[in-house]
N, C-alpha and C positions, 0 to 999 in steps of 0.2 A: 224808520222803515229800513230794511237792508237791501240796498240796492246794487246789482253787478252789471257792469258796462262792458259789452263786447266788441272791442273796436276802439281805437284810440286815435284816430284822425281829428280833423276838426269837429266832428258830430259829437264823437265818444268823449272827449275833452271836455266840451261846452256842456254836456250833460251830466258829467261827473262834479265838474265844477258848481254848477247850478244847484244839484241836487245835495252835496255835499253843505254848500252855504246855507241852504235851508235847512240843515238840521239832520238829514239822513245818515246812515252810515254807508259808505260808497266805496266800491272798490272797481277797477276797471283792468281790462286785461287785453292782450294782443296776441297774436302768433309767436311773437319773438320772445316773449317771457316778460318778467315784472322788471328786470334790471334794466331793460329798454326803455321803460318809462319813467325812471327816476327823474331826468332832468326835467320833463315835460310836467312831472307832477309837482315839482318844486317849484317852476317858474309860476305854477296856477297858484300855489299857496292856499289851496281850498280846503285841505284836511281830507281828501280822496286818496285811497292807498292802491299803489299796484298789487294785483294779483295776478294767479294763474287762471287759465280758462275753467278749470274743474272749480275753482274756488268763485269766480264770478256766477257761473251757472248754477251753484248752490244758494245763492241768495232768493230772497223772496219775490222780487221783482228784476227781471232781465232785460236789457235794453239791448237789441239787436241793431249796432250801428257800424256794419262792416258794408263795404261794396256789395253790389248785388250777384255778383258772381262768384263772390267768396263766400256766398250763403251755405250751400251744400257743403263745403269744407269746414265751416264752424258748426254747423247743425248736424254733428254725427249721430249715427244710430246708437252708440253706447250711452248716450245723455239720458238718464232718467229723470224726465221732468216733474214727475209726481203733483200734478196741478199746479206748480209755481206759474208766474204770471211772465208772459214773454211779450215784450212790447218792440213789435216791428216797425223800424224807422226806417229802414231801406226805401229806395227808389230804384226802378228798374231799368237803370242804366247798364247798358254792357260798355260804354265808353263814355268819358267825361270832356271837359274843355280841353282843347278847341275843337274838337270832332264829337259833339253830343250824339249817341246813337242808342235808342230806347229799344229793349228788348221784345220781341214778338213771345209773347207767352201764347200765340194760338187759341185765345177765347179764355185761358185761364187767368187768374189774378195773382200777384204777388204774396198777398196775405194768406191767399189759401195753399198756394205752395209752400210755404214757411210753415203752416200749420200741420201739413203732412211731413215735412220734414222732421216736425217736432212733436211728435204723438204723446199726449199726456200733459203737455203745456197749454194754458188759457191764452190764446193769441189776442194780443189788441193791435189794432194799428193806430200809430199817432207820429207826429213830429215829423210829418213827411211831405206837407203840402206847400210850405214856405221854406224859402233858404232860411239858415238860422240866421244870418246876419239881419233878416227882417223879423223873425220870431221874437227875437230880444232887442229890438230895436226901440228908443224910447217911443211913448206913445203920448198923445196930448192929454192934459190933466184929467183925471176922472174918468178916462177912457182904457180899457182893456183889450188885448187882441185876442182875438178868437182862435182857437186849436180844436181842429176837428177829432173827433176818437170815434173806432169802429171795432165790433169784437161780438164775439157771440155769445161770451158769456157776463151776465150781468154784474156780477160782483168784481170780477176783473176790470171791467170797464169803470166802474166806480171808483176802483183802488187807484186807477191809472188818471181818472179825471181828478181826484183829490191831490195826487202828485203834481199835475199840470197847474192845479189852482195854487199849490205853495210856490211854484215860480213867477206868480203875479201875472198868469194868463188864465184866459175864460175858457172852460172845456165844453164843447158842446157833442155829445153822443148821438150818434146818428143811425146806428141800426148795425147789422150783421158784416161779417168781413166779406161775404158774397156780394152782398149789396152795396153798403156803404163805403166799404174798404176799395170797391171798383171805382166809386165816383172820385175818391181820394187820390187813386193812382194817377202817375203821370199821363196825360192825355185826357183825364176824365174831368168834369165841368168844376170841380173843387180844386184841381190842382192849382196853385199859384194864385188862390183867390184869397185876398187879404180883407178882413172884416174885423170892426172894432165895435165893441159894445159899452155901454154905460158900466162903469164899475159899480159894484153895490154899494149902496148908500148914497151915490152921488146925487146931486141934485140936478133937475133940468134946467 
């Protein structure tokens, strides 16, 4: 699978590394250009490659891993998504540690805003309900960590779920962005909820 990552902080670099190690063709981009990523990518040693934003958004599946306030700057109107899958990994923080502040969307939801900013994309919500240090932490033997998925297009949800499975996680598709996406958002009942499930074939 050809995967593009938008955002090269901890979340973006972690996703790029994990998906590249799993055998995917991965490129990662930030606002400062490919040259600024050389050292971080070399240190990761995963096989992911630095790219321009245009190259990243041209991939089959694109992961949006930028701070919430940067989303409108990244999802510009000139991008022709043409039905490609856009995975919204964002959380609606206006500021982070030590002064966490959550954006007031006035009844809207983050995933629906992302979908409006990226018309023509098949938007899927995932990787946002747990910190990455928890998502990829070791689990007890024969157990997998659950990762929730939301989206309006069944094929796109299936594609993202398969990618999640490649990382040794257990995807659980919950429904649409309007419903399930809100449950997964900061302040929703699934935010910070960690669940483990028996790995397939594990004995009871």
